[in-house]
Short mmCIF file of the C-alpha atoms (twelve columns), coordinates in Angstrom:
data_MODEL
# 
_entry.id   MODEL 
# 
loop_
_atom_site.group_PDB 
_atom_site.id 
_atom_site.type_symbol 
_atom_site.label_atom_id 
_atom_site.label_alt_id 
_atom_site.label_comp_id 
_atom_site.label_asym_id 
_atom_site.label_seq_id 
_atom_site.Cartn_x 
_atom_site.Cartn_y 
_atom_site.Cartn_z 
_atom_site.pdbx_PDB_model_num 
ATOM 1   C CA . MET A 1   -10.991 -6.972  -57.340 1 
ATOM 2   C CA . VAL A 2   -14.385 -7.724  -58.890 1 
ATOM 3   C CA . SER A 3   -14.846 -6.451  -62.458 1 
ATOM 4   C CA . VAL A 4   -17.301 -3.568  -62.797 1 
ATOM 5   C CA . ASP A 5   -19.158 -5.657  -65.383 1 
ATOM 6   C CA . LEU A 6   -19.648 -8.429  -62.813 1 
ATOM 7   C CA . VAL A 7   -20.946 -6.285  -59.980 1 
ATOM 8   C CA . GLY A 8   -23.967 -8.080  -58.556 1 
ATOM 9   C CA . LEU A 9   -22.400 -11.554 -58.804 1 
ATOM 10  C CA . ASP A 10  -20.604 -13.442 -56.050 1 
ATOM 11  C CA . GLU A 11  -18.686 -15.663 -58.460 1 
ATOM 12  C CA . ASN A 12  -17.735 -18.346 -55.941 1 
ATOM 13  C CA . ALA A 13  -21.249 -18.675 -54.524 1 
ATOM 14  C CA . VAL A 14  -22.878 -18.605 -57.947 1 
ATOM 15  C CA . THR A 15  -20.451 -21.211 -59.277 1 
ATOM 16  C CA . ALA A 16  -21.298 -23.546 -56.395 1 
ATOM 17  C CA . TRP A 17  -25.028 -23.054 -57.062 1 
ATOM 18  C CA . ILE A 18  -24.732 -23.774 -60.789 1 
ATOM 19  C CA . ALA A 19  -22.532 -26.807 -60.148 1 
ATOM 20  C CA . GLY A 20  -25.271 -28.195 -57.912 1 
ATOM 21  C CA . LEU A 21  -28.024 -27.887 -60.543 1 
ATOM 22  C CA . GLY A 22  -26.951 -31.012 -62.416 1 
ATOM 23  C CA . VAL A 23  -26.562 -29.233 -65.755 1 
ATOM 24  C CA . GLY A 24  -23.081 -30.646 -66.342 1 
ATOM 25  C CA . ALA A 25  -21.151 -27.495 -65.481 1 
ATOM 26  C CA . LEU A 26  -17.477 -28.168 -64.815 1 
ATOM 27  C CA . ALA A 27  -15.754 -25.702 -62.474 1 
ATOM 28  C CA . PRO A 28  -14.136 -23.276 -62.751 1 
ATOM 29  C CA . LEU A 29  -16.784 -21.132 -64.414 1 
ATOM 30  C CA . SER A 30  -16.217 -17.775 -66.073 1 
ATOM 31  C CA . TYR A 31  -18.707 -14.916 -66.344 1 
ATOM 32  C CA . GLU A 32  -19.028 -12.106 -68.874 1 
ATOM 33  C CA . ARG A 33  -21.590 -9.313  -69.105 1 
ATOM 34  C CA . ILE A 34  -23.315 -9.565  -72.485 1 
ATOM 35  C CA . GLY A 35  -25.992 -7.791  -74.460 1 
ATOM 36  C CA . ASN A 36  -26.877 -4.164  -74.935 1 
ATOM 37  C CA . GLY A 37  -29.910 -4.349  -72.672 1 
ATOM 38  C CA . GLN A 38  -30.347 -1.506  -70.184 1 
ATOM 39  C CA . SER A 39  -32.590 -3.400  -67.778 1 
ATOM 40  C CA . ASN A 40  -31.987 -6.831  -66.234 1 
ATOM 41  C CA . LEU A 41  -28.301 -7.760  -66.258 1 
ATOM 42  C CA . THR A 42  -27.316 -10.682 -68.489 1 
ATOM 43  C CA . PHE A 43  -24.144 -12.758 -68.215 1 
ATOM 44  C CA . ALA A 44  -22.625 -15.480 -70.367 1 
ATOM 45  C CA . VAL A 45  -21.419 -18.414 -68.274 1 
ATOM 46  C CA . ARG A 46  -18.715 -20.760 -69.557 1 
ATOM 47  C CA . ASP A 47  -17.111 -23.805 -67.997 1 
ATOM 48  C CA . SER A 48  -13.785 -25.551 -68.485 1 
ATOM 49  C CA . GLY A 49  -15.375 -28.159 -70.752 1 
ATOM 50  C CA . GLY A 50  -16.834 -25.719 -73.259 1 
ATOM 51  C CA . GLY A 51  -20.348 -25.642 -71.802 1 
ATOM 52  C CA . ARG A 52  -22.287 -22.374 -72.055 1 
ATOM 53  C CA . TRP A 53  -25.292 -20.955 -70.219 1 
ATOM 54  C CA . VAL A 54  -26.974 -17.596 -69.617 1 
ATOM 55  C CA . LEU A 55  -27.520 -15.985 -66.222 1 
ATOM 56  C CA . ARG A 56  -29.938 -13.125 -65.484 1 
ATOM 57  C CA . ARG A 57  -30.418 -10.878 -62.447 1 
ATOM 58  C CA . PRO A 58  -32.061 -7.500  -61.765 1 
ATOM 59  C CA . PRO A 59  -30.045 -4.288  -61.949 1 
ATOM 60  C CA . VAL A 60  -28.208 -3.230  -58.823 1 
ATOM 61  C CA . GLY A 61  -29.348 -0.299  -56.728 1 
ATOM 62  C CA . ARG A 62  -32.798 1.234   -56.255 1 
ATOM 63  C CA . LEU A 63  -35.552 -0.183  -58.482 1 
ATOM 64  C CA . LEU A 64  -39.044 1.019   -59.297 1 
ATOM 65  C CA . ASP A 65  -41.935 -1.028  -57.957 1 
ATOM 66  C CA . SER A 66  -42.820 -4.091  -60.081 1 
ATOM 67  C CA . ALA A 67  -39.799 -3.606  -62.354 1 
ATOM 68  C CA . HIS A 68  -37.140 -6.191  -63.254 1 
ATOM 69  C CA . ASP A 69  -38.973 -9.193  -61.757 1 
ATOM 70  C CA . ILE A 70  -36.661 -12.116 -62.565 1 
ATOM 71  C CA . GLU A 71  -38.866 -14.665 -60.798 1 
ATOM 72  C CA . ARG A 72  -41.850 -13.652 -62.905 1 
ATOM 73  C CA . GLU A 73  -39.785 -13.738 -66.087 1 
ATOM 74  C CA . TYR A 74  -38.563 -17.232 -65.187 1 
ATOM 75  C CA . ARG A 75  -42.139 -18.376 -64.588 1 
ATOM 76  C CA . ILE A 76  -43.102 -17.159 -68.068 1 
ATOM 77  C CA . LEU A 77  -40.181 -18.940 -69.730 1 
ATOM 78  C CA . ALA A 78  -41.039 -22.141 -67.857 1 
ATOM 79  C CA . ALA A 79  -44.675 -21.883 -68.979 1 
ATOM 80  C CA . LEU A 80  -43.661 -21.417 -72.620 1 
ATOM 81  C CA . GLN A 81  -41.613 -24.603 -72.830 1 
ATOM 82  C CA . GLY A 82  -43.219 -26.768 -75.526 1 
ATOM 83  C CA . THR A 83  -45.749 -24.165 -76.680 1 
ATOM 84  C CA . GLY A 84  -44.132 -23.467 -80.036 1 
ATOM 85  C CA . VAL A 85  -42.710 -20.135 -78.897 1 
ATOM 86  C CA . PRO A 86  -38.925 -20.251 -79.397 1 
ATOM 87  C CA . VAL A 87  -37.394 -19.700 -75.956 1 
ATOM 88  C CA . PRO A 88  -34.311 -20.933 -74.065 1 
ATOM 89  C CA . LYS A 89  -34.647 -23.884 -71.688 1 
ATOM 90  C CA . VAL A 90  -35.063 -22.972 -68.037 1 
ATOM 91  C CA . LEU A 91  -32.506 -24.625 -65.756 1 
ATOM 92  C CA . GLY A 92  -32.722 -23.057 -62.324 1 
ATOM 93  C CA . ILE A 93  -33.563 -20.037 -60.220 1 
ATOM 94  C CA . THR A 94  -32.447 -19.017 -56.741 1 
ATOM 95  C CA . THR A 95  -33.146 -16.347 -54.168 1 
ATOM 96  C CA . ASP A 96  -30.847 -17.926 -51.567 1 
ATOM 97  C CA . PRO A 97  -29.143 -15.062 -49.675 1 
ATOM 98  C CA . GLU A 98  -26.031 -17.242 -49.358 1 
ATOM 99  C CA . VAL A 99  -25.776 -17.114 -53.158 1 
ATOM 100 C CA . THR A 100 -27.146 -13.743 -54.199 1 
ATOM 101 C CA . ASP A 101 -28.681 -10.497 -53.005 1 
ATOM 102 C CA . ALA A 102 -31.318 -10.668 -55.779 1 
ATOM 103 C CA . PRO A 103 -32.995 -13.452 -57.794 1 
ATOM 104 C CA . LEU A 104 -30.728 -15.258 -60.265 1 
ATOM 105 C CA . ALA A 105 -32.064 -17.333 -63.169 1 
ATOM 106 C CA . LEU A 106 -30.085 -19.738 -65.347 1 
ATOM 107 C CA . THR A 107 -31.170 -20.762 -68.854 1 
ATOM 108 C CA . SER A 108 -29.650 -22.638 -71.749 1 
ATOM 109 C CA . PHE A 109 -27.385 -20.854 -74.210 1 
ATOM 110 C CA . VAL A 110 -28.949 -20.551 -77.668 1 
ATOM 111 C CA . ASP A 111 -26.429 -20.214 -80.472 1 
ATOM 112 C CA . GLY A 112 -27.143 -17.820 -83.312 1 
ATOM 113 C CA . VAL A 113 -26.968 -14.191 -84.344 1 
ATOM 114 C CA . VAL A 114 -28.333 -11.255 -82.357 1 
ATOM 115 C CA . VAL A 115 -28.636 -8.146  -84.512 1 
ATOM 116 C CA . ASP A 116 -28.120 -5.714  -81.636 1 
ATOM 117 C CA . ASP A 117 -25.938 -3.259  -83.539 1 
ATOM 118 C CA . VAL A 118 -25.806 -1.932  -87.079 1 
ATOM 119 C CA . SER A 119 -22.323 -3.449  -87.450 1 
ATOM 120 C CA . VAL A 120 -23.806 -6.942  -87.081 1 
ATOM 121 C CA . ALA A 121 -26.358 -6.303  -89.815 1 
ATOM 122 C CA . GLN A 122 -23.693 -4.843  -92.112 1 
ATOM 123 C CA . ARG A 123 -21.982 -8.250  -92.192 1 
ATOM 124 C CA . LEU A 124 -25.156 -9.917  -93.474 1 
ATOM 125 C CA . THR A 125 -26.379 -10.098 -97.043 1 
ATOM 126 C CA . PRO A 126 -29.564 -8.206  -98.004 1 
ATOM 127 C CA . GLU A 127 -31.231 -11.610 -98.518 1 
ATOM 128 C CA . ARG A 128 -30.352 -12.661 -94.978 1 
ATOM 129 C CA . ARG A 129 -31.602 -9.335  -93.604 1 
ATOM 130 C CA . ARG A 130 -34.880 -9.877  -95.423 1 
ATOM 131 C CA . ALA A 131 -35.200 -13.365 -93.962 1 
ATOM 132 C CA . ILE A 132 -34.521 -12.101 -90.436 1 
ATOM 133 C CA . GLY A 133 -37.100 -9.344  -90.837 1 
ATOM 134 C CA . ALA A 134 -39.678 -11.806 -92.118 1 
ATOM 135 C CA . GLY A 135 -38.975 -14.099 -89.167 1 
ATOM 136 C CA . LEU A 136 -40.018 -11.488 -86.611 1 
ATOM 137 C CA . PRO A 137 -43.761 -11.391 -87.421 1 
ATOM 138 C CA . GLN A 138 -43.694 -15.194 -87.620 1 
ATOM 139 C CA . ALA A 139 -42.208 -15.449 -84.120 1 
ATOM 140 C CA . LEU A 140 -44.577 -12.798 -82.794 1 
ATOM 141 C CA . ALA A 141 -47.507 -14.798 -84.112 1 
ATOM 142 C CA . THR A 142 -46.396 -17.804 -82.024 1 
ATOM 143 C CA . VAL A 143 -46.463 -15.619 -78.900 1 
ATOM 144 C CA . HIS A 144 -49.995 -14.483 -79.652 1 
ATOM 145 C CA . ARG A 145 -51.172 -18.055 -80.319 1 
ATOM 146 C CA . VAL A 146 -50.270 -19.330 -76.833 1 
ATOM 147 C CA . ASP A 147 -53.209 -20.990 -75.097 1 
ATOM 148 C CA . LEU A 148 -53.154 -19.106 -71.799 1 
ATOM 149 C CA . GLU A 149 -55.099 -21.741 -69.892 1 
ATOM 150 C CA . SER A 150 -52.962 -24.668 -71.058 1 
ATOM 151 C CA . ALA A 151 -49.783 -22.733 -70.324 1 
ATOM 152 C CA . GLY A 152 -50.992 -21.805 -66.841 1 
ATOM 153 C CA . LEU A 153 -50.742 -18.081 -67.569 1 
ATOM 154 C CA . LEU A 154 -54.346 -16.946 -67.155 1 
ATOM 155 C CA . ASP A 155 -53.411 -15.275 -63.865 1 
ATOM 156 C CA . LEU A 156 -50.220 -13.657 -65.140 1 
ATOM 157 C CA . ALA A 157 -51.766 -10.186 -65.198 1 
ATOM 158 C CA . SER A 158 -55.020 -8.308  -65.160 1 
ATOM 159 C CA . THR A 159 -57.390 -8.857  -68.066 1 
ATOM 160 C CA . ALA A 160 -58.773 -5.337  -67.749 1 
ATOM 161 C CA . PRO A 161 -58.479 -3.233  -70.937 1 
ATOM 162 C CA . TYR A 162 -54.790 -3.140  -71.788 1 
ATOM 163 C CA . ALA A 163 -54.393 0.369   -73.171 1 
ATOM 164 C CA . GLU A 164 -55.810 1.945   -70.030 1 
ATOM 165 C CA . ARG A 165 -53.500 -0.177  -67.894 1 
ATOM 166 C CA . GLN A 166 -50.467 0.816   -69.968 1 
ATOM 167 C CA . LEU A 167 -51.285 4.516   -69.844 1 
ATOM 168 C CA . LYS A 168 -51.738 4.410   -66.081 1 
ATOM 169 C CA . ARG A 169 -48.626 2.338   -65.409 1 
ATOM 170 C CA . TRP A 170 -46.212 4.254   -67.617 1 
ATOM 171 C CA . SER A 171 -47.514 7.655   -66.595 1 
ATOM 172 C CA . THR A 172 -46.713 6.625   -63.022 1 
ATOM 173 C CA . GLN A 173 -43.271 5.359   -64.059 1 
ATOM 174 C CA . TRP A 174 -42.604 8.667   -65.771 1 
ATOM 175 C CA . GLU A 175 -43.378 10.636  -62.624 1 
ATOM 176 C CA . LYS A 176 -41.056 8.400   -60.610 1 
ATOM 177 C CA . SER A 177 -38.123 8.371   -63.020 1 
ATOM 178 C CA . LYS A 178 -38.095 11.634  -64.990 1 
ATOM 179 C CA . THR A 179 -34.924 13.677  -64.920 1 
ATOM 180 C CA . HIS A 180 -36.152 16.471  -67.231 1 
ATOM 181 C CA . ASP A 181 -39.531 18.070  -67.823 1 
ATOM 182 C CA . ARG A 182 -40.940 17.025  -71.198 1 
ATOM 183 C CA . PRO A 183 -44.491 18.420  -71.535 1 
ATOM 184 C CA . ASP A 184 -45.191 16.369  -74.672 1 
ATOM 185 C CA . ILE A 185 -45.182 13.187  -72.552 1 
ATOM 186 C CA . ALA A 186 -48.335 14.364  -70.760 1 
ATOM 187 C CA . VAL A 187 -49.841 15.729  -73.978 1 
ATOM 188 C CA . LEU A 188 -49.299 12.406  -75.733 1 
ATOM 189 C CA . ALA A 189 -50.868 10.547  -72.808 1 
ATOM 190 C CA . GLU A 190 -53.965 12.721  -73.172 1 
ATOM 191 C CA . ARG A 191 -54.148 12.178  -76.936 1 
ATOM 192 C CA . LEU A 192 -53.763 8.428   -76.481 1 
ATOM 193 C CA . SER A 193 -56.451 8.381   -73.775 1 
ATOM 194 C CA . ARG A 194 -58.907 10.057  -76.133 1 
ATOM 195 C CA . ASN A 195 -58.322 7.532   -78.908 1 
ATOM 196 C CA . ILE A 196 -58.221 4.126   -77.210 1 
ATOM 197 C CA . PRO A 197 -59.451 1.438   -79.631 1 
ATOM 198 C CA . GLU A 198 -61.837 -1.280  -78.536 1 
ATOM 199 C CA . GLN A 199 -60.005 -4.373  -77.301 1 
ATOM 200 C CA . THR A 200 -61.575 -7.465  -78.849 1 
ATOM 201 C CA . GLU A 201 -59.217 -10.166 -77.546 1 
ATOM 202 C CA . THR A 202 -56.664 -10.837 -74.838 1 
ATOM 203 C CA . THR A 203 -53.459 -12.731 -75.576 1 
ATOM 204 C CA . LEU A 204 -49.982 -13.088 -74.202 1 
ATOM 205 C CA . VAL A 205 -48.063 -9.885  -74.951 1 
ATOM 206 C CA . HIS A 206 -44.255 -9.951  -74.929 1 
ATOM 207 C CA . GLY A 207 -44.044 -6.244  -74.169 1 
ATOM 208 C CA . ASP A 208 -40.571 -5.579  -75.597 1 
ATOM 209 C CA . PHE A 209 -40.423 -7.391  -78.926 1 
ATOM 210 C CA . HIS A 210 -37.772 -6.062  -81.302 1 
ATOM 211 C CA . LEU A 211 -34.725 -7.056  -83.340 1 
ATOM 212 C CA . SER A 212 -32.271 -6.917  -80.420 1 
ATOM 213 C CA . ASN A 213 -34.406 -9.237  -78.294 1 
ATOM 214 C CA . VAL A 214 -34.321 -12.273 -80.584 1 
ATOM 215 C CA . ILE A 215 -31.661 -14.782 -81.590 1 
ATOM 216 C CA . THR A 216 -31.727 -15.751 -85.253 1 
ATOM 217 C CA . ALA A 217 -30.378 -18.891 -86.919 1 
ATOM 218 C CA . ASP A 218 -26.954 -18.796 -88.567 1 
ATOM 219 C CA . THR A 219 -28.362 -20.561 -91.607 1 
ATOM 220 C CA . ASP A 220 -31.696 -19.085 -92.611 1 
ATOM 221 C CA . GLY A 221 -32.429 -16.126 -90.343 1 
ATOM 222 C CA . ARG A 222 -35.448 -17.637 -88.579 1 
ATOM 223 C CA . VAL A 223 -35.958 -16.740 -84.917 1 
ATOM 224 C CA . VAL A 224 -34.601 -19.498 -82.672 1 
ATOM 225 C CA . ALA A 225 -35.160 -17.715 -79.346 1 
ATOM 226 C CA . VAL A 226 -37.192 -14.769 -78.092 1 
ATOM 227 C CA . LEU A 227 -35.487 -13.108 -75.113 1 
ATOM 228 C CA . ASP A 228 -36.179 -10.547 -72.368 1 
ATOM 229 C CA . TRP A 229 -39.667 -11.383 -71.130 1 
ATOM 230 C CA . GLU A 230 -39.691 -9.081  -68.107 1 
ATOM 231 C CA . LEU A 231 -42.407 -6.811  -69.573 1 
ATOM 232 C CA . CYS A 232 -44.588 -9.721  -70.660 1 
ATOM 233 C CA . THR A 233 -48.252 -9.442  -69.713 1 
ATOM 234 C CA . LEU A 234 -51.787 -10.115 -70.943 1 
ATOM 235 C CA . GLY A 235 -53.340 -7.660  -73.327 1 
ATOM 236 C CA . ASP A 236 -54.019 -6.607  -76.889 1 
ATOM 237 C CA . PRO A 237 -51.717 -8.409  -79.347 1 
ATOM 238 C CA . LEU A 238 -51.451 -5.295  -81.537 1 
ATOM 239 C CA . ALA A 239 -49.446 -3.718  -78.713 1 
ATOM 240 C CA . ASP A 240 -46.527 -5.970  -79.657 1 
ATOM 241 C CA . LEU A 241 -46.857 -5.121  -83.331 1 
ATOM 242 C CA . GLY A 242 -46.883 -1.414  -82.500 1 
ATOM 243 C CA . GLY A 243 -43.820 -1.954  -80.333 1 
ATOM 244 C CA . LEU A 244 -41.978 -3.658  -83.177 1 
ATOM 245 C CA . LEU A 245 -42.747 -0.668  -85.415 1 
ATOM 246 C CA . ALA A 246 -41.507 1.763   -82.768 1 
ATOM 247 C CA . TYR A 247 -38.130 0.005   -82.704 1 
ATOM 248 C CA . TRP A 248 -37.938 -0.203  -86.520 1 
ATOM 249 C CA . PRO A 249 -36.487 2.962   -88.085 1 
ATOM 250 C CA . GLN A 250 -36.444 2.996   -91.876 1 
ATOM 251 C CA . HIS A 251 -33.916 4.265   -94.399 1 
ATOM 252 C CA . GLY A 252 -33.413 7.998   -93.958 1 
ATOM 253 C CA . GLU A 253 -34.645 8.081   -90.350 1 
ATOM 254 C CA . SER A 254 -32.268 8.747   -87.466 1 
ATOM 255 C CA . ALA A 255 -31.576 6.067   -84.881 1 
ATOM 256 C CA . THR A 256 -28.922 4.906   -82.429 1 
ATOM 257 C CA . PRO A 257 -26.478 2.193   -83.639 1 
ATOM 258 C CA . GLN A 258 -28.346 -0.368  -81.534 1 
ATOM 259 C CA . PHE A 259 -31.532 0.163   -83.562 1 
ATOM 260 C CA . ARG A 260 -30.203 1.442   -86.889 1 
ATOM 261 C CA . ALA A 261 -29.871 -2.018  -88.441 1 
ATOM 262 C CA . SER A 262 -33.376 -1.945  -89.914 1 
ATOM 263 C CA . THR A 263 -32.426 1.078   -92.053 1 
ATOM 264 C CA . LEU A 264 -30.127 -1.111  -94.191 1 
ATOM 265 C CA . ASP A 265 -31.098 -2.551  -97.571 1 
ATOM 266 C CA . GLY A 266 -32.914 -5.853  -97.359 1 
ATOM 267 C CA . PHE A 267 -34.864 -5.353  -94.149 1 
ATOM 268 C CA . PRO A 268 -38.632 -5.023  -94.672 1 
ATOM 269 C CA . THR A 269 -40.349 -1.682  -94.250 1 
ATOM 270 C CA . ARG A 270 -42.742 -1.105  -91.364 1 
ATOM 271 C CA . ASP A 271 -45.691 -1.508  -93.725 1 
ATOM 272 C CA . GLU A 272 -44.277 -4.833  -94.906 1 
ATOM 273 C CA . LEU A 273 -43.883 -6.042  -91.324 1 
ATOM 274 C CA . VAL A 274 -47.567 -5.273  -90.738 1 
ATOM 275 C CA . GLU A 275 -48.520 -7.152  -93.924 1 
ATOM 276 C CA . MET A 276 -46.425 -10.143 -92.843 1 
ATOM 277 C CA . TYR A 277 -48.102 -10.176 -89.432 1 
ATOM 278 C CA . VAL A 278 -51.535 -10.080 -91.055 1 
ATOM 279 C CA . HIS A 279 -50.513 -12.981 -93.283 1 
ATOM 280 C CA . GLU A 280 -49.524 -14.994 -90.194 1 
ATOM 281 C CA . THR A 281 -52.481 -14.134 -87.970 1 
ATOM 282 C CA . LYS A 282 -55.331 -12.837 -90.194 1 
ATOM 283 C CA . ARG A 283 -55.964 -10.130 -87.573 1 
ATOM 284 C CA . ASP A 284 -57.578 -6.770  -88.175 1 
ATOM 285 C CA . VAL A 285 -54.716 -4.302  -87.693 1 
ATOM 286 C CA . SER A 286 -56.601 -1.071  -88.374 1 
ATOM 287 C CA . ALA A 287 -55.752 0.199   -84.860 1 
ATOM 288 C CA . VAL A 288 -52.009 -0.442  -85.148 1 
ATOM 289 C CA . GLY A 289 -51.289 3.300   -85.482 1 
ATOM 290 C CA . PHE A 290 -52.546 3.880   -81.929 1 
ATOM 291 C CA . TRP A 291 -50.266 1.134   -80.630 1 
ATOM 292 C CA . HIS A 292 -47.311 2.493   -82.606 1 
ATOM 293 C CA . VAL A 293 -47.697 5.873   -80.893 1 
ATOM 294 C CA . LEU A 294 -48.201 4.310   -77.461 1 
ATOM 295 C CA . ALA A 295 -45.044 2.240   -77.956 1 
ATOM 296 C CA . LEU A 296 -42.971 5.307   -78.881 1 
ATOM 297 C CA . TRP A 297 -44.357 7.166   -75.858 1 
ATOM 298 C CA . LYS A 298 -43.511 4.205   -73.632 1 
ATOM 299 C CA . LEU A 299 -40.047 3.881   -75.208 1 
ATOM 300 C CA . ALA A 300 -39.249 7.467   -74.229 1 
ATOM 301 C CA . ILE A 301 -40.328 6.746   -70.656 1 
ATOM 302 C CA . ILE A 302 -38.271 3.541   -70.539 1 
ATOM 303 C CA . ALA A 303 -35.228 5.421   -71.838 1 
ATOM 304 C CA . GLU A 304 -35.723 8.047   -69.149 1 
ATOM 305 C CA . GLY A 305 -35.880 5.261   -66.576 1 
ATOM 306 C CA . VAL A 306 -32.531 3.969   -67.808 1 
ATOM 307 C CA . VAL A 307 -31.044 7.441   -67.381 1 
ATOM 308 C CA . ARG A 308 -32.401 7.605   -63.840 1 
ATOM 309 C CA . ARG A 309 -31.158 4.112   -62.969 1 
ATOM 310 C CA . THR A 310 -27.650 4.651   -64.352 1 
ATOM 311 C CA . THR A 311 -27.440 8.060   -62.707 1 
ATOM 312 C CA . ASP A 312 -28.369 6.538   -59.363 1 
ATOM 313 C CA . ASP A 313 -25.926 3.643   -59.851 1 
ATOM 314 C CA . PRO A 314 -23.454 3.800   -62.793 1 
ATOM 315 C CA . ARG A 315 -22.781 0.059   -62.456 1 
ATOM 316 C CA . ASN A 316 -26.017 -0.556  -64.408 1 
ATOM 317 C CA . THR A 317 -24.640 1.154   -67.530 1 
ATOM 318 C CA . ALA A 318 -24.499 -1.161  -70.563 1 
ATOM 319 C CA . GLU A 319 -21.725 -1.342  -73.155 1 
ATOM 320 C CA . HIS A 320 -23.335 1.258   -75.408 1 
ATOM 321 C CA . GLY A 321 -23.684 3.681   -72.537 1 
ATOM 322 C CA . ARG A 322 -27.051 5.180   -71.722 1 
ATOM 323 C CA . PRO A 323 -29.686 7.152   -73.629 1 
ATOM 324 C CA . THR A 324 -28.942 10.831  -74.065 1 
ATOM 325 C CA . PRO A 325 -31.457 13.632  -73.496 1 
ATOM 326 C CA . GLU A 326 -31.245 14.336  -77.228 1 
ATOM 327 C CA . LEU A 327 -32.222 10.743  -78.045 1 
ATOM 328 C CA . ILE A 328 -35.200 10.862  -75.695 1 
ATOM 329 C CA . ASP A 329 -36.293 14.157  -77.202 1 
ATOM 330 C CA . ALA A 330 -36.057 12.596  -80.682 1 
ATOM 331 C CA . ILE A 331 -38.243 9.661   -79.621 1 
ATOM 332 C CA . VAL A 332 -40.852 12.043  -78.227 1 
ATOM 333 C CA . ARG A 333 -40.837 14.079  -81.449 1 
ATOM 334 C CA . ARG A 334 -41.279 10.914  -83.478 1 
ATOM 335 C CA . ALA A 335 -44.223 9.937   -81.272 1 
ATOM 336 C CA . VAL A 336 -45.860 13.320  -81.818 1 
ATOM 337 C CA . THR A 337 -45.279 13.146  -85.583 1 
ATOM 338 C CA . THR A 338 -46.684 9.620   -85.742 1 
ATOM 339 C CA . ALA A 339 -49.720 10.634  -83.687 1 
ATOM 340 C CA . ASP A 340 -50.379 13.464  -86.141 1 
ATOM 341 C CA . ARG A 341 -49.971 11.149  -89.113 1 
ATOM 342 C CA . VAL A 342 -52.370 8.457   -87.854 1 
ATOM 343 C CA . GLY A 343 -54.957 11.013  -86.734 1 
ATOM 344 C CA . LEU A 344 -54.809 10.878  -82.935 1 
ATOM 345 C CA . GLY A 345 -56.426 14.219  -82.183 1 
# 
């Protein structure tokens, strides 16, 4: 019987494919679902000689249009090799129906610490937490410094104004995935539409940059790999900074265990993260409040999409379960409160 965690993998066929890539894998191989991600499925691969790799595939079941594009994510990782952005090495991708029913991508395993739960952060010293927090704006700056032409990514996405594209895309996703009526989603979309800041530059945008999507060094806390590039696009770099703030609750604010780590002593505040990013990039961040609200709005829609996907096919449920209606409501309330605070009328 195939483990529920390994649904979506034909272990024998995948093992034969990996063995043929010339990466030194020694059969038999073992597979284990890893990570708390609720989107593309991630597996640790181990061989009999101690070798380790990471395998990614889309969720099983019905998917929304343009979502969970493993081939696109692999293209981005391949383009970022040697750019200064810390990413795993790309090793192979297949869409062979004899191997898989969906694209599979294999990358190197990057050793380090992923702070994807408050329990991980609790084992770290406040000094280490501070170093990890400081490493995030530094890593984000490397993403926004990528020369799009040299990396071959100029055609990755539209270069039309990014905020308008995001509002259109995620409003559509909401209509396709919603399981409950939440009028504030539409109200927030209207408030955001009325307050779109002028976009003065276009850079690579990770699209989902937060503490759980980076691997940090065991020694000094610096970011050694940025993961989960499926939402990567071209747009306003402040969108990533706003996204980081949306996933960064502070002491005294409620959050799920997956994102509560930043409430512990040692981690920088949101204001400090912004200051660190300015130090790295010298950018004008006066519009970051808009992007913070948009990121919270989008986060609620993404969480609703996870609920829809796991309802349609429970095999997609991650270790921490799925977002609750109460959590989604809390995110929406936080978005409304933040919009009021930063003056989005």
